[in-house]
N, C-alpha and C positions, 0 to 999 in steps of 0.2 A: 870319844870324851875329850881327848887331848885338844883334837880340831876345834871343838866348840869352847874350850876354855880359852884358846888364842883368840877366836874370833870375838869372844867376850871382851877380853882384854883390850883389843884393838878398837872395839866399840867404845869402851869408856874411855881410852885415850883420845879417840877422834872427838867424842863429845867434850872431854876437858880441853882439848885444843880448840874446839868451836866456841867454848864459854872464853876461854882467854882470848881468843881472836875478836869476839864481840866486846868484852871488856877493854882490850886496846883500842878498838875502833871507836868505842864510846869516849874513852879520856882524849884521843886525838881530837874527836869532833868537838868536844867540850873547851879543849884547849884553843883550838881554832877560833870558835865562837867567843871565846873570851879574849883572845888577842885581837880580833876583829872589832869587838865592841870596846876594848882599851883603846884601839887605833883611832875610832871615831865613834864618840858616843852617840851621834844621831842616827846610826844604823838600826838600832832597837825601835827608835821611835818611827822611822819609815818602815820598818817591817810590820809594826803594829798598824799603821795607816793603811798599808797595802792590803793586810789582812781584813780590815774593816772594809774596804772597797770591794774585795772579792766577795766577802759575805752579803753586802748590799747587792752586788750584781746576782749572786745566787738566789737571794729572795725575790728579786724581780723575775727570773726565769722559773722559779719554783711553782707558781701556779700553773702556766702553760705546760710544764713538763708532766706534773700531776694529772691535769687533764687528759693528756695525751696517754699517760699510762692507765689510768682508769677507764677510758672508752677503750683502749685495746684489750685491756684486761677482762672487762666485762663482755666483750664480743667473743672473746676466746672461751670464757666460763660457760656462757648461754651456749655457745655451739657445742662444747664438750658435753654439757649436760643433755643437750637434745640427741647427740649421738649416743650416748651413753643408754639413753631412755630407749631410743630405738632398738638397740641391741639387746637390752636385758628385759625388754617389756614381755609380759606375761604371754604365753600363746593362748591362742581361742579355745574355748570350751568344745568347739566342733573338731570333728576328726581331722587328722592330717590330710585325709584326701581332699579335704576343702581348702587346698593352697590358694594362694594369690593368684598364680597362673591360671587355675581353673575359673577364677572370678572374672577374666576379662576375655573368655572365650567367645562371648557374643556380645555385640554392640549395647545390648540393653542391660548387661550385667553392671552392678554398681560396685563402686570402690568398697573393700571390706573396713571394718573399724580401724585397721592398724594404719590406714592411710589418713585418718582424721587427728584429732587432737590426741597430743601425748602427755600423759600425767606423771609427774615425777614429785618427789617429796620435797618441798620447799615452804618457806614461811612466807607470811605476809609482809609486804614492804613496811607498814606502819610499826610491826612488832620489832623489826630491825632497827626502825630509825628512833624508836623510843629507848632502845639501849643506848643511845647517845643523850648526854646530860642536856645539851644545848637544845635538842628537838624535843625532849620532855619538858622543857620549861615552857614551851609553846602551850602543851597539854594543860600545864598547871595554869597558864594565864586564862585559858578558856574555863577552867573550874573556878577561878576567882571571880570571872563576869558572872558564871551561875549564882555565885554566893551573893554578889552585888545585886542581882536581879531579885533574888530571894528577899534579901533586907530592904530594898526598895519598895517592894510590894508589900511587905509587912508593916513598915512604917506609914506608908501612904494609907493603907487600910485602918491602921490604928487611928491615925489623925482624922480620918473621914469618919469612922466608926466608934471610935473610942474604945475599940477591944482588937484583939488579933482575930483576923478572918482567915481560917484555914479550911475552906470548904472545897475549894478546887471544883467549881460549877463547871468550867469548861471540859475539864478531864473526865467528870462524871457523864456530861452530855455527849462527848465525842465518842467514849467506848460504851455507850449504853446498848441496851437490848442484847446482851450477852446470851441470854437464853435463846435466841434465834440463831445467833453467831456459831455457837458451838455445835448443835446438831447439824447445820448447813455445811460446816467444814467436814465433819464426820461422814455426811453422806458424800461429799465430793471425793474425799480420801479413799473410802471404801469401794466406790464406783471405780475410781482410778485403778485401784489395786486389783480386782477382779476382772472387770471387763476386757481391757486392753490385753492382760495376760491370757484370759480365757480364749479371746479371739484368736490370738497368734498361735497358741497351741492347737487347737482345731484347725486353723489353717495349714500350719508346718506338716501335720499329721497326714493330711490328705491330699497335699500339693503334688507329690511326686506321682501318686497314684491315679489322680484325675486325668481324665481323657480330655477335658476342656479346661486347660489351666488358666487361660485368660478370663472366662466366665467364672470361673472358680474363684480366682483372686480377685476379680471385681465385685463379686457378691459380699466376700469378706470386707473389702476396702469400703463399701457403701455403708456397711453395718458399724464400722470403725468411725467412719465421717458423721454419721447420725448420732453416735455416741458424743463425738466431740462438740458437734455443734448444738444438739438438744440437750441430751442428757448432763453434760458437763458445762455446755454453754449457755443456753437459754434459762433453764431451771434455776440456778443461783442467781442470774441476774434478775429474773422474775421475783424471787423471794426477796432480793435486797431493794427492789423498787417498790412493791406491794408492802412490805413491812416497814418502810421508811426508814431503813437504818440510818443511825448519825454517820458522819464522816469517817471517823477512825475505825468503826465496825464495819463500814462499807468496804474500806480499802482493807480490811483482813481478808473477807471473804471474795473480792474480786482479785486481789494480786494472788491469792491461794489458786482460784480458778484458772488465771492465767499460767501459773507455774506449773500445775497439775497438767493441763493440756499440752504445754511445750513437754514436759517429761514423757506423757503417753507417746507423743510423736516422735521423740528420739528412740525410745524402746523400740517401737515398730520400725522405724527407719533403719536403725543399726542391725537388726535380727532379720529381718525379711531377706535383705541381700544375701546373708551367709546361707540361707536356706535354699534360694534359687540357684547358688553358686555351685552347690554340692551335686555330684553325679547321683544319677537315679539309683544304681545300685547301691549306693552307700547311704540310701535315706533312712534304713532302719537303724544306724548306727548313730543317729544325731543324739547329742547330749545338750538337751534344752534347758536355758536359763533357768535356775532355780526360783521358786517363789521368794526365797530369802535374799537372793541377789537382786531381784526386782524392787522388794521391799526396802532393801538398803538403799538403792537409787533414789526411791521416792523421797527420803530424807537426806539423803547427801548432798552438799551445797554444790552442786553442779547440774547442767542441763543436758550432758551428753553421757548416754549409756555405755557403760562397760561390764562386764561380768566381774571384773575385779579392778580394783583401785590400789595405787600405793598406800600403805598404811604406817602409821607411826607406831612406834613400839608400846607406848604406855598411854595413858590419859590422865591430863593434869586436871583434878577437879577445882582447885583453886584458880587456875586460869579461867575454867568455865564459869565459875561463881564472879570473877572480876568482870568477865565480858558482859554476863547478864546484869549485873550491878550498873554497869556503863549504859547498857541498853535501858535501864530504868531513870538512870540520870539524863540520858538524852530526851526520854519523854517529858521530863518536867523541865528540861532546858526548852524545848518546844513551846511547851504551855508557858512560861514566862516571857518568851519572844512573842507569842501572840497577845497575851495580856498587856504588856508592856509597851509594845513597838507597833503592832498591828490594829488590834481592834478600836483603841481611842481615835486613830487616824481614819480607818475607813468607815467606822459607824457614823462619824459626824460629817464625812464628807459625802457619803451616800445619801444624806439629807438635802443637800444643797445641789442647785442646779450645775451641770456639767458645763465647765467652760475650758479654754486652752491653758489659762495660768492655773488654775487648780489642778487641772490634768498632769502638767508638768512638774507641779510641786510634790504630788502625791507620787509620782513614779520615783523621783529622786529620794524621797522620803523612804522608799520601799526598798532602797538599795542595801542598806544594812540589814534588815531582817531578811531581804531575800538571800544575801550571801551567807547569812549565818544558817538559814533553814538548809541550804544547798550543802553547805559543809556537814551540818547535823545529820542530815539524811545519809549521806556517803559514811560518816563514822559510825552512826547507829546501825545501818543495814549491812553495807557492804564490808565492813571490818569486824563491828562486835558480833553480829548476830550470826554471820557465816562462819566467823572463827569458832565461837561457841559450839555451834552444831558439828563442826569440822573437828574440835577437839574430843567431842563426846563420842564421834563414830570414828574417832581415829583417823580420818581423812588426810592424806598427806599431802596432797597438792593445794596449798593456800593461797595461789596467785589469783584472787579475786578482783584485783584491779592491778594497775601499774602506776607509774609516777605522771598521772595526768596533770598534775598542777605545773609541771614542768613542760608541758606542751606548748609549741611554737605554731601549731597549726591545728584546726578543727578535726582534719582527717586524723592525726594522732589523737586526739582527744576522746574522739567517738571510739577508737579501738582500745583506749586504755582506761577509760571511766567505769566500765562494767564489762570485766572480761567473761564473767559468766553467760550474759545475754548475748554478748558480741560473738562467743564461740557459736552458739545455737544459730544466729541469724547467718554467720558466715558459712557454716558446713551444711546448714538445711535450707537457706533461702538463697544466699549467693551462689555458692558453689553448686548447688543441685541445678540452679536456672542456668549456668555456664554448661553443665553437663548435657542439659535437655536441648538448648539451642545454639550452643557454640561459644567459645571464647571469643569470638568478636563482639558479642553482646555485652560486654563489661559494663559499659554505662546504664544500660537497662537493667541489668542485675543490680546495679548499686541504687538504681532509682526504686526498684522493687523493695531492697532493704529499708530503703527511707520511709516508703509508704507503708509498709508493714509496722515500723517502728512508730511511726506518726500516728496510723489508725488506733494501734494497741494502746498508746499514751493517752489519746483523747477519749478512747472508749472507757478507761480505766477513771479518768477525772470525770467524764459526764455522768458515769453511773454513780460514783461516790458522791459528788456534790449534788447530784439531783436536776442537773438542768444541763441544756447544749450551748456550749459557747467555745467553738472550736479556734481559740486563740492559739493554744499549744500546737494544733495541726498546722496552721498557717505558717507558724514560725518554723516549723521543722521542714515543712515542704518548700517553704520560701527562702528564708534566711539561711535555714540549716543546709540546704543544698549548695546554695551560692557560696556560703563560708567554706563549705567542704573544697570546693574547687579553687576559690581564691585565696584562701588560707590553707595551702597544700603542704605536703611534706617538705617542699623546696624552700619553705620559708624558715630560716634559721636566724638566731640572734635574740638578745633579750628584748627588744623592742617589740617583735611579735608575740612573746609571751605577755607582754604588757597589753598588747592589743586583744588578745584573746581572753585575758582576765577582764578587761573593760566591757567587752562585749557580753561576757557570761555575767557581769554583775547587771548589766542594762537588761538583757533579756529576762533574768529571774524577777527583776523589780517589776517589769512591765506584766509577766505572768502573775505575779502574787498580787498586784493591784488591780487588774483587770478581773480575775475571778473573785477576789473579795468584794470588788464593786458589784458585780452580778449576783453573789449571795446575798448581800443585803439588800438588792433591789428585789429579790423573791421574798424576802422576809417583810419589807415596808409596802410592796405593792403586788399582793396576791390576787389572782384572778378566780372568778367564781366558775365561770364557764369556759375553760381555755380551749381554743381550736387547736390544729397541728400546727398552724402558723405561729401562734403564740409560744409553742414550746420550741420552735426552731430560731424565732427572733429574739435576740438578746432584750432582756427585760431592762436593763440599765440604761438603755438609750433614751427611754420614754418615761422613766420612773423618777420623778421630781417632787419631792417632798419640803416644803417650806415649814420651819420650827423656829 
């Protein structure tokens, strides 16, 4: 106790001495500064000027420094998240005997799901950006434009009709025949829920006991292919065309058809290799994916199947309501874009003879509505719709897109525009093609991905609009491939971002104009007994009506 008191006294003396030394130092420093200033009154001014100069130099160095720090920090965090997800990813529901080393014993064995996409809990990029007031102001500007669209339409209708016209004829027409859409979607959904899951369970239970595994698996593969091509592929398309569903209703059916086909393929592709890779003696201990897991996957905003996904702890129903309200607002936004910026131009131009001057003027007049529709579709579907379902399902990984607007190359734009579809194409088209043919065929694998994407996009537009006019396919397979190699990842700098945006504006303007021109040509020039050539040849090339 005496020793502790001595130590305490010494500590207080030391602290008191340190305080006195600091006070003496401060008084000495103030005295020196005062004497220096009194000796020369200009030292203070020179000191201030030097400080201002240093601050100016620091401000000049600040952007470059912050950019470098942000780049390195982003790379570090992304790498850390990926490594953490790999270490903490949930184990497979299959028994531990089916380990990674067993899956590579034969050349034919596929990589297990753990070698594919890694899901982690993360927010959508726009949700993070909208927390900044400056970015949120941009959203307010788009809302203000929508309000002006509504006011201009109301004022013009009031002047022309003498009353307020709130009929929304275009919306009623576009989303018509819902009595056909609802049962068609229910038929597709129940088929996708029952058939692929049932076929997989039957195949998996008898695979290891079968004496002819190749024939046994091929028979189930044929059944699954028939389901994909006829039951889920042909039947909804036939219903859409024979019932003559309007454009928006057709898009609902066909996009859901494509989505369910991709999900069914992912479920089979991810689970079949896990059954094959397990030893025969362990086949009775399989823990098959549950129906609830498959059902969750059918609604989850991803096209890559996993038994389990990272989940958020709670649901924010206010967030869900906000996102669906934004979806509804986007639908009305698109309505006013077509009513005010598209229909008056294309309807009148379609009645005139096609010439070079009119073609150029209409294409450049389509730039504004084209880019607005592009941004609207991105915000409505990839942000609002996907995040609403992710929140309802507590789906944790919200990276449905990346900062595609900052892309300086079309290669990066294709990768970051739609992460959900890109992942499916990368793992099930590009990477499986390389596994089958070898890594030296990367160019062919990339060409395959472009071809699949172009064919599906053109199929969706052709069925939903009701005519064959492969403009999008030609742009995808022509300019898309060229720009992918010319504007590659090595292109850096703001000028390449400007070039990318310019080409995007021009490309969407051409698509909007040509497809609208063909739409009105089918309205103004119907054919009584069309032949097969009439369906293939664009009708806008020879449809000229003088009024």
